[in-house]
N, C-alpha and C positions, 0 to 999 in steps of 0.2 A: 286178319282173325286176331282179337286182341285176347289175352287170357286164354282160359280153357274153353272158349265156344268153338265148336265144330261141328257137332251133331247132337240133336236131341232125343229122339226116342229109338228104342231098339227095333230091329226088323220085325212084314207079311205080305203076294201078288195074285191077282186073279187070272181068269183066262188062260188056260194052258194051251199050248201050241200043240201039244200031241208029241213033240219031240223032246227027248231027254238026253242031255250029255253026260259025260263021265269025268272023273277025275284022272288025269295023268301027269307024268313029267312032261314039262315043255318048256325049253329056253332056260332050264336050268331050276325052274319053280314047280312046285305043285300048282296045277292049273285046271281049272272046270273049263273042258273043251265040248263043243257043240257045233253041229253042222257037218256038211259034206267036205271030207278031207280032200277032195278034188277040185275044191273051189279056188278061184284065183284070186278071190275078193276076201280079205279077212277084217273082223272088227275085233279091236282090243277094247274091253271094258276094265275100267280101273275102279276098284271099290270105294267106298267111303270108309270110315274108321272101323265100321262092324266087319270088314273083312269079306273075303271072295265066298266064304260059305253062306251068306245072307240068303235065304230061300228065294226072297224076290228078286234078288240080283240074278240068281241062276235062272230062274224061270223067264226072265227078260232075255238073258242070253238065249235061251232055247227058242223065243219067239223071233230073235233076230236071225238065229240059225235057220228057222223053219222057211225062211225066204231064199235060202241059197248061201248065206255068208258061212265061212268058217269063222267061229267065234272062240275067243279064248278070254278067260277070267283068271289071271294068275294071282297067286298069293304073295303079294308084295309086302304084307304085314308079318310073313314068316310065323304063321300060326299063333300070333299074339295080337288079336283083334282087340280093340278097346272093349273094357266090360265096365259100365257105369255103376256096378254094384260092387267093384273092387275099389273101395275106399284108400286103399294103400297105394293106388296107381290113378290118381284122378288124370283128367285129360290133359292138364298142363305138363303134367310128368311124362305121360305115356307119348305124347307127341314129339318130346325130345329124342326117344329112341326110335322114332318112325318118321324121320325126316322126309319130306317131299323131295328134296335134291337126290337122296338115295333112291327113291321111288321113280324117279326120272332115269336114273343110270339103269336101274332093274328092267325099265320099259323099253329102253334102246336095246337091251340084251333079248328082249322077247321080240321086238320088231325084226332084230336081225336074224333070229330064228325063224320068223315068218318068211322073211325074203328066202333064206336058205331053203325052205320049203316049196319055193316057187311061186309064192303070193306075189301078185304084180300091183295090187294096190291095197292099202290099208287105211281104215278109219278107225278112231279112237274116241271114246266117250268116258267122261270121269265125273264121279259122283262127290260132292263135297271134297273130301282130302284128295280124292282121285282127280279132281278137276284141275287141280294145279300141276300135278304131274302130266296130265293131257295138255294144259297150256305150254308148258316146257317143251313137249314133243312138237306143238304147233308152231314152235319158233324155229325149227329145224325143217330138214327135209325128209324126216323119218316117216310123216304121214301125210295122206292126202286131204284129209278132213278131221276136224275136231268137233266134240259137242260137249260144252261144259253144262251140267247139271247141278242145280243149287250149290254153286261154287263156294270153297272157303279158301282162306290163304292166299288168294290170287290179288295181285296189285294192279293199279292203274297203269303203271309202266310197263308190267308185262306185255299188255296188248300193243306198244309200241314197236315190239319185235315180233309179233305173230306173222308168220307166212302162209300157213295154210288156211283155206276156208273155215270159218269158225262160227258155231251158233251158241247162243248162250241162252239158257232155259233156267229162269229164275223164279222165285217165290215173292208175293207180295208181303208175305209176313215172314221175315228173315233177319234176325239181328247180325247174323254173320256177314251176309253181303246183302244189304237192304236195297230197296229200288233206287235209291239216290246214289249208292255206289254202283249198281249195274248200270245206271243212266251214264255215269263217267265212262264205264267201259265202252259204251255203245259210241260216245262221242269221239273216243279215240279211234274206234274202228270206223266210223264213218269219214274219218280223215285219211283213210287208206283205201281208196278206191281199187288198189290192185288187189286187195283181199277182200273174197266175197265173205259177207257177214250178215246174222242177223241176230237181233236180241228179242227175246219174248219174256215177259214178266206175267206169270199167271195170277189172276185175281183169287184172293182167299187161299192160295197156296201157302203151306208153310216148308220151312228148309226140311229137305228129306222126302218131300211128297212124292217123288218118283219111285222110290224103293222102300219106304217105310211109312206104311198106312195100315188103317183098319180095314181088312178086306171086306167087312161088313157093312161099310158105310159106302153107300152106293156112289155119292157124289164124290167122295175120296178116290174110289177106283175110277171113276170117268176122268177125273182130272189128271191122274197118274197115266192112264191109257193113252189120253191126249200127248202129254209128253213123250211118251213111247213112240207115237205115230210121227210126231214132229222130228224126234231123234233119228228115226229110220229113214225118214223121208230126205233129211238132210245128208245123210251118209251115203245114201243110194245115189242122190243128186251127183254127189263129188267122189264116190268111191268107184261106184259102176260105171259112170260116165267119166272117170277122169282119163286124161291122156294116157297115164301109164297101166289104167286097167281096162283100156279099150279092147273090144273083142266080144266073143260071144260070152254070155253069162245068163243063168238062169235066175239071177237074183230080180226080183220084183217087189219094189218097196210101195207102201200105201201113199196116197196124197195127203198133204197137210196143208195148213195155212201158211207153212214157212215157205 
C-alpha cells in the first residue's frame, strides 16, 4: 500500500442468520463474540480500518457462527477506527498509530486465549488492514487456515513464508491490491505445493466489497454473499477437517467454487 490508500467507503450486510452475538472481554480485548461456546472450532475475523463495530462484519460473524463455529471479532483498533471525516487524522497519519505488526501481536494473544478455552482448530479471515494481520498469522503455526479479503499492506515476499492453507479473495477494481499484484501472490503460492492455496478475483468487485456495500444493490449483495460462501467453504475445509480439529463437530459449511 502506498500513501494513504487502504479503504474507501464506510460501512452496510443483508441476509440475517437469526443468530446475534454480544460484546465481551476476550483475550484482553473488547470482542464481538458469536456462536456456541462449546464448539472446538473457532474463527477469528480481523476487521478493516473501520473497526470491529462495523455492522456488516458483525452480521457476517453471526452467519459463520450459525453453522457451529465460535467466532471472535476483537477490537484491535482500541476504540479508534479510521474516520474519513476526521480531516485532522487522514489515513496516512492514522495508520502510523495502528500498525499491523501490533495487530499481529494482539492476534496471537487472542489465538492463545482461544486455545486456553479448549479450541482445537482455528481459522482466521482478514479484511483490508486485517488481511495483513492474518497473513502474519499464516506464517506461523498459530492457525489452521487463512482467508484474505481485498487485502492491503500485504507484499509479495509475505507469501514466501506462509505455512497455513490460504485463500485470497480479491477485487477486479482495486487500486490497493490490483489484479496484477494478486497474480504475483498467486505465482508465489503456486510454487509452494506443500501449502494449499486458492486465488479468486471477483469481476466488477471493488475494494471492500465483502463488508462495505449498498445493501439495496442486488448485484453488490450477491457478490458479497458469494465471497462469504467462498470464505466459509475454505475455512470449513481446513478448520473442521484439519488434523488438529478432527473429531465430532456440528459445523457445516456451504459449498462454493473454491
